[in-house]
N, C-alpha and C positions, 0 to 999 in steps of 0.2 A: 289421525287413525292406531293404535298400536302395530307394532310389527306384529304380523302375522305369523312369519316361521317359526320353529322349533330354534331352541336357544342357540346351541349347538352350529347346525347350519346358517342361523342369521350371522352369528360371531364367523364363521367363513367367509359370509357374502361381504360382511363390513369389509374385510381384509384384501377382498380382490377387487373392492371399490375404487381403493385407492388410487391416485393420479399416480400415474407412470413416470419414472425418470424422462428425460429427455437420451436420446441412444447418445450422443456425445458424452454425456454423463457417466455414464455406464451405470450398473446397477447400483441403487439405492437401497438401503435398510431399514426398514420400520420395524417396528416393535408396538405390541399391543396385548390384550387381554380381558380377564374379567376376574372380577372375586364376587363372588356369591357367599352368602353368608345367611344360617336361619336357626331358630331359636324356636322350638315345637314343644307339642305336649300331648299326647290322647288323655279323655276325660269320660268317665263313664263306662271305662273299657269292660267287655263282657264275653266269657267264651264258656262251654260248654266243656272243657277239657280240665280236668280237675285239677290245682294247681298252677293253673297257667299265668293266671291274673297276678299273684305273687312272684312270680319269677323275672320278668321283667321290667326295667325302669319306667316311670312315667311319663319324661322329658329328653330330649336328645337338643345337644347344640350341633350344627353341622358347617360344613364348608365345600366350597367347588371353586377350586382357583386353576388358572390357565394362562399362561403367556404366549404368545405366537411373534414367531420371524418372520418377516416377507421381504424379500428382495424380489424388487421389479423393473422392467426398464421396456420404452417402445423401442423399438429401431426404426429407423430412416422409411423404409417401407409400410410402416403402419402396425406391424406385427408388434404385440404385447407379449413377452417372455417375463415367466416371474418364477419362482420355489417359495414355498411356505412349511415349517417347520413349527407344530403345536405342542408346546411341553406343557405336562401338567403341573400344577404350585405345588403339588402335595404328593409326598411318595407313594409309588403306584407300581404295580408290576409292568404295566403298559405306562411308562415313564411318559415317552412321546408318542402322543396323544394321534398322531395326523402328522403325515410330510408328504409333499407332492409339489408336483412342479407343472406348468401351466401355460400353453399357448392361444391367444385368443387373437380374433381380427374380423373381418367381414363373414367369415366362414362358420364363426361360432368356437368356440371353445374345447378347448380338448385339454384333460389332466391327466397326467400318470403319479399313481405311487398310492400310497394307505389315504383314503379318505371313503366316502359314502358311496353308495351304490346308487343310481340312478332316481329307484323309488325313493329311497331318505332325503336326495336331494331335494325335490320337489313337493317333499308333503308339509302337508296343513294339519295342524289337531284342531281339536273342540276349541272352540275359543276362552280365550282366559283374559281376565283383565291384568294379570301378574306373570311375568315371565320366567318365575321360578317354582311357581305353587299352581295347582289345576289338578281336574278331575281326567285329565291326557297326559302320560307320557310328563307326568311332572319332574322338574329336577330334584326337586326336595319331596317327600312322604313322609309322613311320621306313623304312618299304622303298621300294624306286627299281625296283619293279615295273610303277612307271606309264609309265616310259621304253621297254617292253617290248609293249604294248596299252594297254587300256581305262583303269586305275587302278591306284592303288597300293594300296588297300583295298576291301571290299566293304561294301556298303550297303543296306537294305533299306528304308531310312526317310529318302527325298527328295521326291517330289512332282514335280509339272511348272511350276511356276511360282514355286518361293522363296518370296519375299516380296514380291510385286508387290500393287496395290493392288487391295484385294478387298473384297467383304462376307461376313463368316463369324455362320452361325445354329449357338449350343450349345443343345440341349434340357435342361431340366432333368431330372436324374437319376430313373427310374423304376426301382424294386428292382434298382437295379445296374445297370442299363441306360441309356446316353445315347446319343444320335446329333448328327452337325454335317453343316453342308454353307455350302460358297461356292462363289462366284461371283467371276470375275475376268475383266474386260473383254479385257485383253493382258497381254501379260507384262512388263511396265513397273512400277516404282517411283517414288519420289516426284516424282510427277506433282503438276502444282500449277495454273497457269493454262492460257496459251497454249504451245504447240510447234510451231517451225515456223510461227507465226502462225496454227496451227490449235487451236480450241478443243475438236474432239472427237477429235481423232487419226488420224491415216490409218491407211486396212488394208489396206496393200500392201507393208509392209516385210518386206523377206526372213528367214522362218526365224522369224517370229513367230509365236505361238501365244496366240490369243484366242478368246474365248466360252470362258474353262474353268471346269466346271462339275466340283465333287469332293464325294463325299459319304463319311462312314463312321460307323462304330457301333461303341460298345466292353461290353463287360459283365465286371463288376468285383464279387466278392462274396468272404466268408467264411465258410464252411460248417463251422462247430466246430473253428477252429484251420487249416484247408483253404485259399486264398486263393487265389482264379481270376482270371484275366483273360485276356478273348478278345475278339479282333473284328478290322478289317481295313477298308479304302476303297478306292474309285475314283475316278480322274482320269481327264478327255478334255478334250484340247482341240478344239471341234466346227470349229473354223476355224483351220487353219493357213494362215497368208499365204506366198505366195512372191511374187520379183520378175518372175516369168513368168505365162503367161496357162495355164500348168498347175496340176493341182489336186493338191497334197501329199497323203498320207497324215494322218490324225486322229492325234493324238498323244496314249497311253493308258498306264496305270497302275494297276496292282493291288496289294497287299498284304494280309497276313491274321499274326496270331501267336498265340499261345497259352503262358500261362504257368501255373505250378501252383505254391505255396510252402507248405510245412511244415514246422515244426521246425527252423529258420533254414538250410532247403533251399527253394532254388527252380530249378524245369527249365520250358525254354522252348524256343521255335522260334520262328524268322520266317522270312517267303515275300515275295519281290518280283518283279513282272513288270513289263517297259516295252518297247513295243511300241511301232514305228515312230520308232525314236531319231532316224534319219535323214529327210530332206524328201521323197526320191524312191525309197527302196528300204524294204522291208519286211525292217528290221532289228530282232530281238528281244534283250532283255537278261532274263537271271534269276538273283535270288538269293537262297540260302536257308542256313539254318542252324541248330545247335543249341547249346544253354550250359548248363550250371549252375553255380551258388555257393551257398556256405555262410556263413553269418553268424554271428557267437558274439562275447559280449561289443563290442570296439570293433575288431575284426578281420573281414574278409571276404576269401574265398579262392574263384575260379573257372575254369571253365575252358571257351572256345568254339570253334566249328567253321563257315565259313562256305564258301560255292563260289558263285562266280562264273561264267556261261555269257555269253560275249559272243560277236554275232555282229559281222563288220569288212565293210566295203565291198567289198575284195577276197574276197569269199564264206571269210572265214579265220574260224575258231571258236575263241574263246579261254578256256581254262579258268583259275580262280586259286582255290586253297585258300587257307585262313589259320586256323591255328591259334592261340590265345591264352592263356596262362597268364596270369591278372591276382591281384593281389591288393593291399587297401587297410585303412588303418591311421587311424582317427579320433581325432584327435589331442586336438581340442574341436567343437563344433557347428559346423558349415560350416566344418572345416579338418580335410583327409585327405591322408597320403603314399601316392600309389600306385604300381607297381609292374606291369613286362612282361617277361615272356620269351614270343617268339611266332617263329612259323614261316611263310613264304610259298614257294610255290611256283605260278608262273605258265607256263603251255604254250601257246602261241601257234602253232595249226596252221591251212596247212601252211606256215606260213613258217620254222618249226624255229628258233623265237627263243623261250629257255628260258630261266627267272629263278630262282635258290631262295637264301634266305638265312635266317638268325636274326637277331630283334629283341630288342634291350634298352632296357627303358626305365625313369624315376625320373623322379616328376613330383609335383608336391603340387595339390590343387583347394581354391580360398579363395573362399568365397561370403559377401557384406555385405549 
């Protein structure tokens, strides 16, 4: 079976599953990472905005590179202690992508630092044969639909505070069931000691999401060759800070998923709802979709579809449908060649701004 987790979460899981050194040996340093690259193009692109089709390039080359450093040891009492730093391999405003420490044992695992919230940690997307392309939260997309509305792609696995500094707890797995919970004081990361001479941070930053709680649960089991994964999560910011005396709506997000695998086939769906995405308006988004993949030998092929329904401040209701035919060939463990043939259809109403295009892409995923 192909990996079911979203690429970034899966990479973190690989690092944490590495065997710890013995306590007498001290902490051992491990280095790993990923190199992702793709070349893509849009074909038969059409929009009803005059001149748009002549202003953007029809093809693009892309990369996504990350290196992680992991130090871990297992103490004589069985407690595993470690720290992980993820470094972007390209120049970025957020050069350190994630950094956290963890303590794990029979009680489960506790993480502290800049990492995903519980909802995003246990998130499964619409199945795709590729780890870099797809109809749901792809790492690479070539559509220009983002110029016409909410986004160039649909996603069911985002969360509300990305990799802000937080504490996350993962329970032990009981009969295939596991849950997680996280708490984030505010959606800032790279927190050190003093900021603007304040040791505990100001609580009136415009647009700041604070007191964020996230919970998630997953169930995974194999019933005589039938593999099932089901679950979902919920996140809420209980204090949405503003620069005025008016109180903004609480930001919330929900997601759910179900996957069934048998005989090389995987069928599944995913759903996400994001409430109150704007400070003072009740604007909500929904994304949902279905997908199927088939794996044989070193090959995999898949077909996925997602629909995004987005509300905008001008009372516009936008719909975005994405269909992705994906394929992958494993050259060796950790090395794959991936392909994409996709179609996107964005409709902005009542603005009457529409966009349609075919996408083609070829890429590679190298993990080390």
